[in-house]
MIZA-897857 format. One record per residue (C-alpha): residue in one letter; x, y, z. Coordinates in nm, 2 decimals. Example, Ala and Ser with C-alpha at 12.3 -4.5 7.8 and 13.67 -1.06 7.14 Angstrom:
! MIZA-897857
@dotor:A; x:1.23; y:-0.45; z:0.78 .
@dotor:S; x:1.37; y:-0.11; z:0.71 .
This chain:
! MIZA-897857
@dotor:X; x:0.00; y:-0.01; z:0.01 .
@dotor:X; x:0.13; y:0.35; z:-0.05 .
@dotor:X; x:0.31; y:0.55; z:0.22 .
@dotor:X; x:0.06; y:0.76; z:0.25 .
@dotor:X; x:-0.20; y:0.55; z:0.33 .
@dotor:X; x:-0.27; y:0.43; z:0.67 .
@dotor:X; x:-0.53; y:0.20; z:0.85 .
@dotor:X; x:-0.67; y:0.30; z:1.16 .
@dotor:X; x:-0.93; y:0.08; z:1.23 .
@dotor:X; x:-1.18; y:-0.13; z:1.31 .
@dotor:X; x:-1.25; y:0.13; z:1.62 .
@dotor:X; x:-1.54; y:0.03; z:1.81 .
@dotor:X; x:-1.66; y:0.42; z:1.90 .
@dotor:X; x:-1.62; y:0.76; z:1.65 .
@dotor:X; x:-1.45; y:0.91; z:1.95 .
@dotor:X; x:-1.14; y:0.69; z:1.89 .
@dotor:X; x:-1.06; y:0.87; z:1.57 .
@dotor:X; x:-0.98; y:1.14; z:1.78 .
@dotor:X; x:-0.59; y:1.19; z:1.75 .
@dotor:X; x:-0.60; y:0.95; z:1.45 .
@dotor:X; x:-0.67; y:1.20; z:1.16 .
@dotor:X; x:-0.32; y:1.39; z:1.22 .
@dotor:X; x:-0.44; y:1.66; z:0.98 .
@dotor:X; x:-0.48; y:1.42; z:0.73 .
@dotor:X; x:-0.54; y:1.51; z:0.36 .
@dotor:X; x:-0.83; y:1.25; z:0.34 .
@dotor:X; x:-1.00; y:1.03; z:0.59 .
@dotor:X; x:-1.24; y:0.80; z:0.52 .
@dotor:X; x:-1.48; y:0.64; z:0.75 .
@dotor:X; x:-1.64; y:0.29; z:0.64 .
@dotor:X; x:-1.98; y:0.19; z:0.83 .
@dotor:X; x:-2.27; y:0.02; z:0.84 .
@dotor:X; x:-2.55; y:0.26; z:0.84 .
@dotor:X; x:-2.94; y:0.27; z:0.89 .
@dotor:X; x:-3.07; y:0.55; z:0.68 .
@dotor:X; x:-3.36; y:0.40; z:0.50 .
@dotor:X; x:-3.20; y:0.28; z:0.20 .
@dotor:X; x:-3.23; y:-0.06; z:0.05 .
@dotor:X; x:-3.02; y:-0.32; z:0.25 .
@dotor:X; x:-2.69; y:-0.32; z:0.08 .
@dotor:X; x:-2.70; y:0.00; z:-0.05 .
@dotor:X; x:-2.36; y:0.20; z:-0.09 .
@dotor:X; x:-2.35; y:0.55; z:-0.03 .
@dotor:X; x:-2.05; y:0.80; z:-0.07 .
@dotor:X; x:-2.09; y:1.11; z:0.16 .
@dotor:X; x:-1.87; y:1.39; z:0.19 .
@dotor:X; x:-1.87; y:1.56; z:0.50 .
@dotor:X; x:-1.85; y:1.96; z:0.46 .
@dotor:X; x:-1.59; y:2.00; z:0.76 .
@dotor:X; x:-1.61; y:2.38; z:0.75 .
@dotor:X; x:-1.98; y:2.40; z:0.81 .
@dotor:X; x:-2.03; y:2.08; z:0.98 .
@dotor:X; x:-2.29; y:2.12; z:1.33 .
@dotor:X; x:-2.46; y:1.80; z:1.49 .
@dotor:X; x:-2.80; y:1.97; z:1.42 .
@dotor:X; x:-2.70; y:2.20; z:1.09 .
@dotor:X; x:-2.94; y:2.17; z:0.82 .
@dotor:X; x:-2.85; y:2.06; z:0.49 .
@dotor:X; x:-2.55; y:1.77; z:0.63 .
@dotor:X; x:-2.58; y:1.41; z:0.56 .
@dotor:X; x:-2.77; y:1.22; z:0.82 .
@dotor:X; x:-2.44; y:1.05; z:0.94 .
@dotor:X; x:-2.57; y:0.90; z:1.31 .
@dotor:X; x:-2.43; y:0.67; z:1.50 .
@dotor:X; x:-2.53; y:0.42; z:1.80 .
@dotor:X; x:-2.28; y:0.53; z:2.00 .
@dotor:X; x:-2.23; y:0.84; z:2.24 .
@dotor:X; x:-2.10; y:1.09; z:2.02 .
@dotor:X; x:-2.12; y:1.07; z:1.65 .
@dotor:X; x:-1.89; y:1.16; z:1.36 .
@dotor:X; x:-1.97; y:1.53; z:1.35 .
@dotor:X; x:-1.91; y:1.56; z:1.71 .
@dotor:X; x:-1.56; y:1.39; z:1.67 .
@dotor:X; x:-1.48; y:1.64; z:1.37 .
@dotor:X; x:-1.61; y:1.93; z:1.59 .
@dotor:X; x:-1.32; y:1.83; z:1.87 .
@dotor:X; x:-1.05; y:1.75; z:1.58 .
@dotor:X; x:-1.11; y:2.09; z:1.44 .
@dotor:X; x:-1.08; y:2.26; z:1.81 .
@dotor:X; x:-0.75; y:2.10; z:1.86 .
@dotor:X; x:-0.63; y:2.13; z:1.49 .
@dotor:X; x:-0.63; y:1.81; z:1.39 .
@dotor:X; x:-0.91; y:1.76; z:1.17 .
@dotor:X; x:-0.83; y:1.63; z:0.79 .
@dotor:X; x:-0.86; y:1.84; z:0.51 .
@dotor:X; x:-1.11; y:1.64; z:0.37 .
@dotor:X; x:-1.35; y:1.38; z:0.54 .
@dotor:X; x:-1.57; y:1.10; z:0.33 .
@dotor:X; x:-1.81; y:0.82; z:0.46 .
@dotor:X; x:-1.82; y:0.52; z:0.25 .
@dotor:X; x:-2.19; y:0.39; z:0.40 .
@dotor:X; x:-2.33; y:0.03; z:0.36 .
@dotor:X; x:-2.68; y:0.03; z:0.45 .
@dotor:X; x:-2.68; y:-0.27; z:0.72 .
@dotor:X; x:-2.97; y:-0.52; z:0.79 .
@dotor:X; x:-2.86; y:-0.64; z:1.18 .
@dotor:X; x:-2.72; y:-0.41; z:1.41 .
@dotor:X; x:-2.76; y:-0.63; z:1.74 .
@dotor:X; x:-2.43; y:-0.71; z:1.92 .
@dotor:X; x:-2.32; y:-1.02; z:1.78 .
@dotor:X; x:-2.49; y:-0.98; z:1.43 .
@dotor:X; x:-2.35; y:-1.14; z:1.13 .
@dotor:X; x:-2.32; y:-0.97; z:0.80 .
@dotor:X; x:-2.63; y:-1.04; z:0.56 .
@dotor:X; x:-2.59; y:-1.17; z:0.22 .
@dotor:X; x:-2.73; y:-0.83; z:0.09 .
@dotor:X; x:-2.43; y:-0.66; z:0.31 .
@dotor:X; x:-2.19; y:-0.89; z:0.19 .
@dotor:X; x:-2.27; y:-0.86; z:-0.17 .
@dotor:X; x:-2.20; y:-0.50; z:-0.13 .
@dotor:X; x:-1.83; y:-0.53; z:0.00 .
@dotor:X; x:-1.69; y:-0.50; z:-0.35 .
@dotor:X; x:-1.85; y:-0.18; z:-0.43 .
@dotor:X; x:-1.75; y:-0.03; z:-0.10 .
@dotor:X; x:-1.40; y:-0.14; z:-0.14 .
@dotor:X; x:-1.39; y:-0.01; z:-0.51 .
@dotor:X; x:-1.52; y:0.34; z:-0.38 .
@dotor:X; x:-1.30; y:0.33; z:-0.12 .
@dotor:X; x:-1.00; y:0.26; z:-0.38 .
@dotor:X; x:-1.10; y:0.55; z:-0.60 .
@dotor:X; x:-1.13; y:0.78; z:-0.35 .
@dotor:X; x:-0.75; y:0.70; z:-0.24 .
@dotor:X; x:-0.64; y:0.73; z:-0.61 .
@dotor:X; x:-0.82; y:1.05; z:-0.62 .
@dotor:X; x:-0.57; y:1.18; z:-0.38 .
@dotor:X; x:-0.27; y:1.06; z:-0.50 .
@dotor:X; x:-0.04; y:1.32; z:-0.68 .
@dotor:X; x:0.01; y:1.23; z:-1.05 .
@dotor:X; x:0.41; y:1.12; z:-1.18 .
């Protein structure tokens, strides 16, 4: 993998990201979501770091079952000058969110599409030779 690419997961809580962005040019968060889309749908959501608020209208609804959501972590990272320049969420619509639930067939089938989205995002940030 490219020297500029780091894998820092899996993480249990969004708050675990704090201190790991280190002012990166691009941070990609991959997670299962419940948005109402069909199960297995892959969504790529660019988070506007300059205007993100937990309750700002027009922001994508990236919610969390955890104590603090992704936008809250971004606000903290900005406060300590560690926010990434760009944050993208690659979200796969999940089916079962109970502790110990296994991945459904529809979600499993979406993994290659999610991986392609991540690879495309990383390649778009790499300088041309």
